[in-house]
C-alpha positions in Angstrom: 3.9 11.1 17.7 0.8 11.7 19.2 -1.1 9.3 21.4 -3.7 8.7 18.6 -0.8 7.9 15.8 1.3 5.7 18.4 -2.4 3.8 19.0 -2.9 3.3 15.5 0.7 2.8 14.5 0.5 -0.2 17.1 -2.7 -1.5 15.5 -1.4 -1.3 12.0 2.1 -3.4 13.0 -0.5 -5.6 14.8 -2.2 -5.9 11.9 0.9 -6.9 9.8 1.9 -9.5 12.0 -1.5 -11.6 12.1 -1.2 -10.8 8.3 2.1 -12.7 8.1 1.3 -15.6 10.4 -2.1 -16.0 8.6 -0.5 -16.1 4.9 1.9 -18.9 6.4 -1.1 -21.0 7.3 -2.5 -20.2 4.3 0.3 -21.1 1.7 1.3 -24.4 3.7 -2.1 -25.1 2.6 -2.4 -24.6 -1.0 0.6 -25.6 -1.3 0.1 -29.0 0.1 -3.2 -29.3 -1.7 -1.3 -28.4 -4.9 1.2 -31.3 -4.4 -1.6 -34.0 -3.1 -4.1 -32.8 -6.6 -1.6 -32.1 -8.5 -2.9 -28.4 -9.3 -1.2 -26.2 -11.4 -3.4 -23.2 -10.2 -3.4 -24.4 -6.4 0.6 -24.5 -6.6 0.8 -20.8 -8.0 -1.6 -19.7 -5.9 0.4 -21.1 -2.8 3.3 -19.5 -4.3 1.7 -16.2 -4.1 0.7 -16.6 -0.3 4.1 -17.9 0.6 5.2 -14.4 -1.1 3.1 -12.5 1.5 4.2 -13.6 4.6 7.8 -12.4 2.6 5.9 -9.3 1.9 3.9 -8.7 5.3 7.0 -9.0 7.0 8.4 -6.7 4.8 5.9 -4.3 5.4 5.8 -4.8 9.0 9.8 -3.6 8.8 9.0 -0.8 6.7 6.2 0.6 8.6 8.1 0.3 11.4 10.8 2.6 9.9 8.5 4.9 8.7 6.8 5.7 11.9 9.8 7.2 13.1 10.5 10.7 14.1 13.1 12.7 12.4 16.6 12.3 12.8 19.4 13.8 11.3 20.2 11.5 8.8 16.5 11.9 7.9 15.4 15.0 8.5 12.4 15.4 6.7 11.4 11.9 8.6 11.1 8.2 6.8 8.2 8.3 5.5 9.2 7.2 2.3 10.5 4.2 3.6 6.7 2.7 2.9 7.2 3.1 -0.5 10.6 1.6 -0.6 9.1 -1.0 1.1 6.1 -1.3 -1.3 8.3 -1.4 -4.1 10.7 -4.4 -2.7 6.9 -6.3 -2.4 6.2 -5.7 -6.3 9.5 -7.1 -7.1 9.3 -10.1 -5.2 5.8 -10.7 -7.1 7.4 -10.3 -10.0 10.2 -12.8 -9.6 7.9 -15.5 -7.8 5.3 -15.4 -11.0 8.3 -15.5 -13.4 9.5 -19.0 -12.4 5.7 -20.0 -12.0 4.7 -18.6 -15.5 7.7 -20.4 -16.9 6.1 -24.0 -14.7 2.9 -23.2 -16.3 4.4 -22.9 -19.8 6.2 -26.2 -19.7 3.9 -28.5 -18.6 1.5 -26.8 -21.3 4.4 -27.6 -23.7 3.9 -31.2 -23.0 0.5 -32.4 -24.4 -3.1 -32.5 -21.9 -1.5 -33.2 -18.5 -3.6 -35.8 -16.2 -6.9 -34.4 -14.7 -6.7 -33.0 -11.1 -7.7 -35.0 -8.5 -10.8 -33.9 -6.4 -9.3 -33.6 -3.3 -8.0 -30.2 -4.0 -11.4 -28.6 -4.8 -11.4 -28.7 -0.6 -7.8 -27.3 -0.3 -9.2 -24.4 -2.6 -12.2 -23.7 -0.4 -10.6 -23.6 3.0 -8.1 -21.7 1.7 -10.2 -19.1 -0.3 -12.5 -18.7 3.3 -9.1 -17.5 5.2 -7.9 -15.4 2.5 -11.2 -13.5 3.0 -10.8 -13.6 6.6 -7.1 -11.8 6.2 -8.1 -9.3 3.4 -11.4 -8.2 5.3 -8.9 -7.6 8.5 -6.4 -5.7 6.1 -9.0 -3.2 4.8 -10.8 -2.3 7.9 -7.5 -2.0 10.2 -4.5 -1.4 8.0 -5.9 2.5 6.8 -3.6 5.3 6.9 -0.8 3.1 6.2 0.8 3.4 2.4 2.3 0.3 2.8 -0.8 -1.8 4.5 -3.2 -0.3 1.4 -0.7 -1.9 -0.8 -0.9 -5.4 1.8 -4.5 -4.8 1.6 -4.8 -4.8 -2.2 -2.4 -7.5 -2.2 -4.6 -9.6 -0.1 -7.6 -8.8 -1.5 -5.9 -10.1 -4.8 -5.9 -13.8 -3.4 -9.0 -13.9 -2.6 -9.8 -13.0 -6.8 -7.4 -15.7 -7.0 -8.7 -17.9 -4.5 -12.5 -18.2 -7.3 -10.3 -18.4 -10.1 -8.3 -21.1 -8.2 -11.3 -23.0 -7.0 -12.8 -23.0 -10.2 -9.8 -24.0 -12.5 -9.6 -26.3 -9.6 -13.3 -27.8 -10.0 -13.1 -28.1 -13.6 -9.9 -29.4 -14.5 -10.9 -32.4 -11.8 -13.9 -33.0 -13.5 -13.4 -31.8 -17.4 -9.7 -31.6 -18.5 -6.9 -30.4 -16.5 -6.1 -27.3 -19.3 -9.0 -25.4 -16.9 -6.3 -26.0 -14.2 -3.9 -24.5 -16.7 -5.8 -21.7 -18.1 -6.6 -20.7 -14.2 -3.2 -20.8 -14.0 -2.2 -18.1 -16.5 -5.2 -15.7 -15.1 -3.6 -15.7 -11.5 -0.8 -14.3 -13.7 -2.8 -12.0 -15.3 -4.1 -10.7 -12.6 -0.8 -10.5 -10.6 0.7 -8.3 -13.4 -2.1 -5.9 -13.3 -2.0 -5.4 -9.6 1.4 -4.8 -10.1 1.5 -2.2 -12.6 -1.6 -0.6 -10.6 0.5 -0.2 -7.3 3.6 1.1 -9.1 2.0 3.8 -11.1 0.4 4.8 -7.5 3.7 4.9 -5.9 4.8 6.7 -9.0 3.2 9.6 -6.9 5.0 9.6 -4.0 8.6 8.8 -5.5 8.0 12.1 -7.9 6.6 14.5 -5.5 3.1 14.8 -7.2 1.1 18.0 -5.8 -1.8 17.4 -3.7 -4.9 18.1 -5.4 -5.9 21.6 -6.3 -8.6 22.3 -3.2 -6.0 21.4 -0.8 -3.4 24.1 -2.4 -6.6 26.6 -2.1 -7.5 25.2 1.4 -4.2 25.9 2.4 -4.0 29.8 1.1 -7.5 30.5 2.1 -6.4 29.9 5.8 -3.6 31.6 5.6 -5.6 34.9 4.1 -8.2 34.5 6.7 -5.3 35.1 10.0 -5.2 38.5 10.4 -2.8 40.6 9.8 -1.8 38.4 6.5 -2.1 40.6 3.3 -1.2 38.2 0.7 0.1 34.4 0.3 2.5 33.6 -2.6 4.8 31.1 -4.1 2.6 28.2 -2.8 3.9 24.9 -3.8 3.2 21.6 -1.8 4.2 17.8 -2.3 2.2 14.7 -1.0 4.4 11.9 0.4 2.8 8.7 2.4 -0.4 10.8 2.8 1.4 14.0 4.2 0.7 17.3 2.6 4.9 19.4 2.8 3.9 22.9 1.8 5.9 25.9 1.4 4.6 29.6 1.3 5.1 33.0 1.4 3.4 35.5 3.4 2.8 39.1 3.1 2.4 40.8 6.1 3.2 44.5 7.5 6.8 46.0 7.1 5.7 47.5 10.5 5.2 44.0 12.5 8.1 43.1 14.8 9.8 40.0 14.8 7.9 38.4 17.5 4.5 39.5 16.3 5.3 38.1 12.5 6.3 34.6 14.3 3.1 34.6 16.1 1.4 35.3 13.1 2.5 31.9 11.7 2.0 30.4 14.1 -1.3 30.9 13.5 -1.5 30.4 9.8 0.1 26.6 10.8 -2.9 25.8 13.1 -5.2 26.9 11.2 -3.9 25.2 8.2 -3.1 22.2 10.4 -7.0 22.0 11.7 -7.9 22.5 8.0 -6.1 19.2 7.1 -6.3 17.4 9.6 -3.4 17.2 11.1 -1.6 15.7 8.3 0.9 18.5 7.3 4.4 20.1 7.5 4.5 24.0 6.5 7.4 26.2 5.8 6.3 29.6 5.8 8.4 33.0 4.8 7.8 36.1 5.8 7.9 39.3 3.6 7.2 43.1 4.0 4.4 44.2 1.6 4.4 46.5 -1.0 1.8 48.9 1.2 
């Protein structure tokens, strides 16, 4: 791993640790506010923050695993551990909010509850400010990692939830507690949409989706620019964790020696890697041209 990659990895690790600590403080604040004020929306938001602590811990663990170099058991590297960790985060979200949903439905079915205590507004405001801080940090310093991106989206979701919670608590304390319950159901809907969108994105990594056409064209163009390459065919590629894995066949003169063909392949690899910013792993096969 290069020095730059090592520094980026350490940066992402520190951000994930900070995210865990920040979310732990936020979750305690929201749950305390929910218990004191009687707000279901604050309790739902607090449950999500507790979940954020667990998910940030999972994110840190699997990001660390994903950064390990290839070994005998994982010759293609550990990149997919990040996708696996992201799926675990989504499962935790689905299970947690199933219970929150049941609690909200149960409260709604027993008639109109008492109004929310106005002290819940203060808890909601402070929690929202902390959510904004954590979300901004992850978005700015978690780039380059799939699981950090998932965490960033999750915490960005918390900001939206925080605004919804603040609205529900405010109206629930001044007008009717049904507004607080309505905010709870809105939060549940937001979480369900987040789970759906993240799963759809992860699908591309799990099923080896081909990179965009311009990436394939770039690989072919750089290979053909190298002197001695007479043709490129059987090019195929897949994207995993932001890295492109590609196989291609090069047609070269049958008069080339093994050493010459090997040097040519090295040049092709260097040029393609430079064009794609180093995020590429190539397997090149050499074939004699027909002329």
